[in-house]
C-alpha positions in Angstrom: 0.0 0.0 0.0 1.0 3.6 -0.6 2.0 5.8 2.3 1.0 9.0 0.5 -1.2 11.4 2.5 -4.9 11.9 1.6 -5.9 14.9 -0.5 -6.1 18.0 1.7 -9.0 19.4 -0.4 -11.3 16.4 -0.7 -9.7 13.8 1.6 -9.4 11.2 -1.2 -7.1 8.3 -0.5 -6.2 7.8 -4.2 -3.3 10.3 -4.4 -0.3 9.7 -6.6 3.1 11.4 -7.2 3.8 13.3 -10.4 7.4 14.4 -10.2 7.8 16.7 -7.1 4.0 17.1 -6.8 1.3 15.0 -5.2 -1.9 14.8 -7.3 -5.5 13.9 -6.5 -7.3 12.2 -9.4 -10.8 12.9 -8.0 -10.6 16.7 -7.6 -7.4 17.5 -9.6 -5.8 19.2 -6.6 -2.0 19.4 -6.8 0.3 20.2 -3.8 4.0 19.6 -2.9 5.1 17.0 -0.4 6.6 19.8 1.8 3.1 21.4 2.0 1.8 18.0 3.2 4.4 17.8 5.9 3.6 21.4 7.0 -0.1 20.6 7.2 0.6 17.7 9.6 2.2 20.2 12.1 -0.2 21.4 14.8 -0.4 25.1 15.3 -0.2 26.4 18.8 -1.5 29.8 19.7 0.1 31.7 22.6 -0.8 34.9 24.4 1.5 37.8 25.2 2.9 35.9 28.3 3.5 32.6 26.4 0.4 30.8 27.8 -1.2 28.4 25.3 -4.7 29.5 24.1 -7.6 27.2 23.3 -11.0 27.7 21.8 -13.5 28.9 24.4 -10.9 30.6 26.6 -11.4 34.0 28.2 -8.7 36.6 27.5 -8.0 40.2 28.6 -6.8 42.9 26.2 -3.4 44.2 27.5 -3.3 47.6 25.8 -5.6 50.1 24.2 -6.4 49.0 20.6 -7.6 51.3 17.9 -10.5 50.0 15.9 -9.8 50.4 12.2 -12.5 52.4 10.4 -13.9 53.8 13.6 -13.0 56.5 16.2 -13.5 54.1 19.1 -10.9 52.3 21.1 -10.9 48.9 22.9 -9.5 49.7 26.3 -6.8 47.7 28.0 -8.3 45.4 30.6 -11.4 44.5 28.5 -12.3 40.9 29.0 -13.2 38.9 26.0 -15.1 35.6 26.6 -15.4 32.5 24.4 -12.7 33.2 21.8 -12.3 31.1 18.7 -8.8 30.5 17.2 -8.3 30.9 13.5 -5.5 30.9 11.0 -4.1 34.2 9.7 -2.6 37.4 11.0 -5.4 38.2 13.3 -5.8 34.8 14.9 -8.5 35.3 17.5 -12.2 35.6 16.4 -14.5 37.0 19.1 -17.4 39.2 20.1 -16.7 42.2 22.3 -19.5 43.8 24.2 -20.2 47.2 22.7 -18.2 46.5 19.5 -19.6 43.3 18.1 -17.7 40.7 16.1 -14.0 41.3 15.8 -10.6 39.7 15.2 -7.6 40.3 17.5 -4.0 39.4 17.4 -2.9 36.9 20.1 0.1 39.1 21.0 -2.2 41.8 22.5 -4.1 39.5 24.9 -3.3 37.5 28.0 -5.2 34.5 29.3 -7.6 35.4 32.1 
Protein backbone atom coordinates (compact mmCIF):
# COMPACT_ATOMS: atom_id res chain seq x y z
CA UNK A 1 0.00 0.00 0.00
CA UNK A 2 1.01 3.57 -0.56
CA UNK A 3 2.05 5.77 2.35
CA UNK A 4 1.04 8.96 0.54
CA UNK A 5 -1.20 11.39 2.45
CA UNK A 6 -4.86 11.88 1.61
CA UNK A 7 -5.85 14.89 -0.48
CA UNK A 8 -6.10 18.01 1.74
CA UNK A 9 -8.96 19.35 -0.37
CA UNK A 10 -11.34 16.39 -0.72
CA UNK A 11 -9.67 13.80 1.58
CA UNK A 12 -9.40 11.24 -1.23
CA UNK A 13 -7.08 8.32 -0.53
CA UNK A 14 -6.20 7.81 -4.22
CA UNK A 15 -3.35 10.32 -4.44
CA UNK A 16 -0.27 9.73 -6.56
CA UNK A 17 3.09 11.36 -7.19
CA UNK A 18 3.82 13.28 -10.37
CA UNK A 19 7.41 14.44 -10.17
CA UNK A 20 7.76 16.69 -7.12
CA UNK A 21 3.99 17.12 -6.75
CA UNK A 22 1.25 15.02 -5.21
CA UNK A 23 -1.95 14.84 -7.28
CA UNK A 24 -5.53 13.90 -6.46
CA UNK A 25 -7.31 12.20 -9.40
CA UNK A 26 -10.77 12.94 -7.99
CA UNK A 27 -10.60 16.74 -7.58
CA UNK A 28 -7.41 17.48 -9.61
CA UNK A 29 -5.79 19.25 -6.65
CA UNK A 30 -1.98 19.41 -6.78
CA UNK A 31 0.34 20.16 -3.85
CA UNK A 32 3.96 19.63 -2.91
CA UNK A 33 5.08 17.05 -0.39
CA UNK A 34 6.58 19.82 1.78
CA UNK A 35 3.09 21.40 2.04
CA UNK A 36 1.76 18.03 3.18
CA UNK A 37 4.41 17.84 5.90
CA UNK A 38 3.63 21.40 7.03
CA UNK A 39 -0.08 20.57 7.17
CA UNK A 40 0.64 17.74 9.61
CA UNK A 41 2.19 20.16 12.11
CA UNK A 42 -0.22 21.35 14.78
CA UNK A 43 -0.42 25.11 15.27
CA UNK A 44 -0.16 26.37 18.83
CA UNK A 45 -1.51 29.82 19.69
CA UNK A 46 0.11 31.68 22.60
CA UNK A 47 -0.81 34.89 24.38
CA UNK A 48 1.55 37.79 25.22
CA UNK A 49 2.87 35.90 28.27
CA UNK A 50 3.47 32.63 26.41
CA UNK A 51 0.43 30.77 27.78
CA UNK A 52 -1.23 28.38 25.33
CA UNK A 53 -4.67 29.53 24.14
CA UNK A 54 -7.58 27.24 23.27
CA UNK A 55 -11.04 27.71 21.78
CA UNK A 56 -13.50 28.94 24.39
CA UNK A 57 -10.90 30.64 26.62
CA UNK A 58 -11.44 34.03 28.23
CA UNK A 59 -8.73 36.60 27.54
CA UNK A 60 -7.97 40.16 28.61
CA UNK A 61 -6.76 42.89 26.23
CA UNK A 62 -3.39 44.17 27.52
CA UNK A 63 -3.30 47.60 25.84
CA UNK A 64 -5.62 50.11 24.18
CA UNK A 65 -6.39 48.98 20.62
CA UNK A 66 -7.63 51.34 17.92
CA UNK A 67 -10.52 49.95 15.89
CA UNK A 68 -9.82 50.40 12.20
CA UNK A 69 -12.53 52.38 10.41
CA UNK A 70 -13.90 53.81 13.65
CA UNK A 71 -12.98 56.47 16.17
CA UNK A 72 -13.53 54.10 19.09
CA UNK A 73 -10.87 52.27 21.12
CA UNK A 74 -10.91 48.92 22.90
CA UNK A 75 -9.50 49.74 26.33
CA UNK A 76 -6.79 47.70 27.99
CA UNK A 77 -8.27 45.36 30.59
CA UNK A 78 -11.35 44.53 28.50
CA UNK A 79 -12.34 40.88 29.03
CA UNK A 80 -13.25 38.86 25.96
CA UNK A 81 -15.09 35.58 26.57
CA UNK A 82 -15.40 32.49 24.42
CA UNK A 83 -12.69 33.16 21.83
CA UNK A 84 -12.27 31.12 18.66
CA UNK A 85 -8.78 30.51 17.23
CA UNK A 86 -8.35 30.89 13.47
CA UNK A 87 -5.49 30.91 10.96
CA UNK A 88 -4.15 34.22 9.74
CA UNK A 89 -2.56 37.45 10.96
CA UNK A 90 -5.43 38.24 13.33
CA UNK A 91 -5.76 34.81 14.89
CA UNK A 92 -8.54 35.32 17.47
CA UNK A 93 -12.16 35.64 16.38
CA UNK A 94 -14.47 36.96 19.10
CA UNK A 95 -17.37 39.19 20.06
CA UNK A 96 -16.65 42.19 22.27
CA UNK A 97 -19.49 43.82 24.20
CA UNK A 98 -20.21 47.24 22.70
CA UNK A 99 -18.19 46.53 19.54
CA UNK A 100 -19.57 43.30 18.07
CA UNK A 101 -17.71 40.69 16.07
CA UNK A 102 -13.98 41.34 15.79
CA UNK A 103 -10.62 39.72 15.17
CA UNK A 104 -7.63 40.28 17.46
CA UNK A 105 -3.97 39.37 17.42
CA UNK A 106 -2.93 36.94 20.14
CA UNK A 107 0.09 39.09 20.98
CA UNK A 108 -2.22 41.78 22.46
CA UNK A 109 -4.11 39.54 24.90
CA UNK A 110 -3.34 37.49 27.97
CA UNK A 111 -5.22 34.49 29.28
CA UNK A 112 -7.63 35.41 32.08
